[in-house]
N, C-alpha and C positions, 0 to 999 in steps of 0.2 A: 412638132407644131401643135399649138393649142387652138381651140375654137375661137378664143378672143383675138387670135392673130389673123384669122381668115374671115371673120365676121359671118353675119347671116347669109349675105348674098353671095359671098365667096363659097359658103358651105353648100348653098342652093345650086350653084353653078357646078360645083364638084359632083353633086348627086345627080344633076340632070345630065352631065356629060355621059353618064354610064347608064342611062335609062333610055331603052328603045321602045318604041310604040308600033303596034300593028294596026289597029282598027279605030283609033279616037281621032277627034278633029283637032283638039288642043290639049296639050299636056302640061308638064311643069314649066313654069315661067310666067305664065299670065295669071290674071286675078282669079281664074277659076278654070277648071277643066270643061271639056265640051265632048260629050259622047252622044251617038245615036243610040235610042232606045226603042224597043217595042216589046209587047206582052208584059207579063207581071215582073216587077222588080223587087228584089230583096235588099234591104238595108241593115246592117249591124254594126255596132261599134264596141270596142273594149279597151280598157287602159291597162298597162303594165306600169307599176310604180316601184322604183328602186327602194330596197329594204322592205318592200311588202311582197311583191310578186317575184323578185329576183335580187340576188346579190351579185356584185361583180366578183367577190371572191369564189364564188360557186360557178357561175355561168361565164362562158366566153361571150365576146360580142356577137360572134355568129349565132350562138345559141339563143341568145336573147333576141335577135332578129327573127330567127326562125320561129320561136315560140310566139311572138306577137303576132305573126301571120296564121300560124296553125290554130291558136284558140279563137280566132274569128272565122276561119273556114269551118271549124267544127260547129259554129252556129248556123252557118249556111247549110252544111250537111244535114242538120237536124230539121231542116225545113223542106228537105227534098230538093234543094237548089243547086246551082252552079255558080261559083264565085267568078267575077269578071274583073273589078277595078278596086284599087286601094288608094286611099288618101292617108297619108302618115303625118301626124302632127307630134313635134317633139318640144319638150321643155328639157334643156341640158345645162349643165354648169359650163361657164365660160372658159374654165380651165381644163376642160375635158379635151384629151387628145383627139385630134382629127381622125387619127387612124382608127380610133375606137368606133367612130360614126361609120367610117368606110366598112369596117368590118361588120358592124351591125346591118347596114344595108346589104352587105354581102349575103348575110344570112336570111334576110328578108327575100331577096331575089332568089335565092336557092329554093325557099318554099313557094314562092310565087311561080317560078318556072315549072315546078312540078305540077301545079294546078292550072297553068296557062293563065296566070292573072297579071295584069298590068298595073304598076305603081304610077298614078297619073298626077299627083300633087300632094298638098299638105300645107303644113305651117311649121314654123319653129320659133321658140323664144327663150329666154334664159330663165334659170331657176337653180336652186340649190341641190337638186338631185334630178335624175333622169326620170322623165315621164313619158312613156310612148303611148299616144292615142291613136287606134287604128280605126278607120272607117271603111267597111268593106260593102261592095254593092254586088249584086248578082242578079240572076234571073231563074225563074222556076216556070215549068209547065203548070197549067191549072189543075191537071189531074194528078200532078205529083206533089202538089203543095200539101204539107203536113204540119199540123198545129198541135198543140198540147191538149186541146178540148175535144179530140176525136174518140177518146177511148170508150168503150162500150163494156157493160157487164158480160162475163164470160170470155172477154179478150184474153189471150195469153200475153204475158210480159216477158220480154226478151232484152238481152244486152249483147252488144256486138261483139265484145271481147272480155278478157280478164280485168278485174277491178283491183284497186288498192295500190298500184304502183306508184301513184302520185304522192300519197300520204307516206308511203314506205320511203321513197327518196327524199322526201323532206325530212323525216325523222333521221335518216342516215347522215344528212349534212347538220342537223341540229346536234346529234351525238358526236359529229366529228370522227366518224368511224371510217376505216379502210375497207377496201374490198367491196363485195356486193356489186360488182361493175354493171351487171344488167339492171339492177335497181337504179343505180346511180344515173345510167344513160337514159333509162325510160323516163326519170324525172326531168333531166336536162333538155331531153329532145322528144317532146310529146308529139305525136302524129295524129292528124284529125282522120276521120273515117269517111272522107268524101265519096269516093267511089262506091263504098258501101251503101251510104245512104241513098245515093242516086239509084242503086240497083233495087233496093228494097222498097223505096218509096211508093210505087204504085199498089203495093200489097198491105201496107200498114194503116192503121186507124189514127195513131197518134205518134208522136216522136219527140225527143228532147235530148240535148247532149248532157254528158255527165261531167260537168265542171265542179260541182259541190258535193258530190257523193250520191249513191244510189237511193238513199233514204230520202233526202230532200227533193230529189229529182221526181220520184215516184209520187211524192206528196204534190208537187206542182201539177203533174198530170192529172191526179185524182181531183184536186181543187177545181182545175179548169174543165173538167169532164163531169163534175158532180157525181163522183162514183168513190169506190174504195178499192183497196188491194190487199192481197196476201202475198208475201214474199217467202219463198222457201230457203231458209238460210243455208241448207247443205248443197243447195243448186248454184249458189253465187259462185262464179268462177274466179279463182285466185291463182296466180302462177306460184310455182313451188318456190322460186327464189324469193318471192315476197313473204311466203309462209315462214321460210327459213330465217329471213331478215327479222321479222316480227318476234320469233322465238328467241333470237339473240338478245333482244332487250325486254323479253317479257311482256310483250304487248299482243293484243288480239288483231289478227289480220282482217277478221270481219268488221271490225270497227274501221279499219283503213277503207274497206270497200264501201261500206255503208255511209259513212261520215266524212271520208277524207277528201274527195274531190281531186280535181285536176288529172282525171284519167282520160278525158275527151273521148270516151266511148260512146255510143249511142244507146238510148233506152227507148223502147218501142212497144206498142201493142198491136196485136194482130188477131184477127178472127180465127176460129178453128177451121174455117174453109180454106184460108189463106196461109196456114202455118207451114204447109210443105212447100211453099213458094219462097220462104225467106230462109236465110241462115242464122246463126246466132246461139246464145245460150238461153234456154228457157228457165226463168228464175221466179215466176209467180203467175197469178191471175188476177184480172180485174173483177171486183165484187160490187153488188148492187148497194150494199150497206156502205157507208162512208168512212168506216174505220180503215187504217193503214196498218196491217199487223204482220209481225214476223213469226213464221211457223218453224219449229225446231223440236224434235224429239216428241212428237205428238202434242206439243202445246203452243198456244198463240199468245203473243205479248205486243203490245202497242209499240210501234216504232217511234221513238222519242223524236221530237222536233229539235235536231241539232244538225250542225254542218258549218261549213265556213260562212261568216257573215262579215262583211267589210266594215260594219259599223258596231260591232260588238266589242266587249272590252278585251276579248281573248286576241292575242296576237300570235303570228305565226313564229316570231324569234324574239 
């Protein structure tokens, strides 16, 4: 059965029948959702566009649904917050199989259930390709709210986990290579660091998620905080399977980590006094001068301004 056979409202009915609510007043089926709120609210939104952020030949519908939620949860994690509600807007071809949509929502619910998030509404319309727009709301305690502008000179720079898998996985598919299953799965099923972000939020000065690569993300923090940074190249954590894959195609795994993106780890700065209160990989320091440099083998060089840019001429495929 195709989307054109069931129509917009039939598809909405199909989705809403499998959606259960716990603590909202109005959910899917009315002009808007209604929720009770108090305290500080977080709102974030992101889009996944077919042939740009995913290919149906690479991802299963479940994996597409999971990714659409995980990347938004990662933004909330970077603010020290807790996600609560999701609005899903879809642009879909009318000849797309209804089963594809059902499986995609199954993936969304799988990630939502993990984080205790409720899907409470959205919108849908027709298009020539699949576009998934997610709006995620959440809450945050005032003392846990972390922004990009809180870094201070002499802060240490840490990341929550190994980097480079996002770009390695993309290159694996671009090259149409077999094997390297850990790299493949890491790319297809990225996971946010929500629990980690909540845990460290009280002790860090600034935080951001790594969606575009370590280099551009530390630049974002430095720009917002009016400071600089030095990154120690040999301290950047990279998994051995990523290193091995990069070697097979004669590429530099550090380029993956610095400029690749889609790792969805957290990058954060912390004072010396609080360093023993957080976990992670120490990769650098915040400096008073506003240069952003990479240190390796006794030499410093400026980290160039590159990374994924949605509006650049560079395409992912």
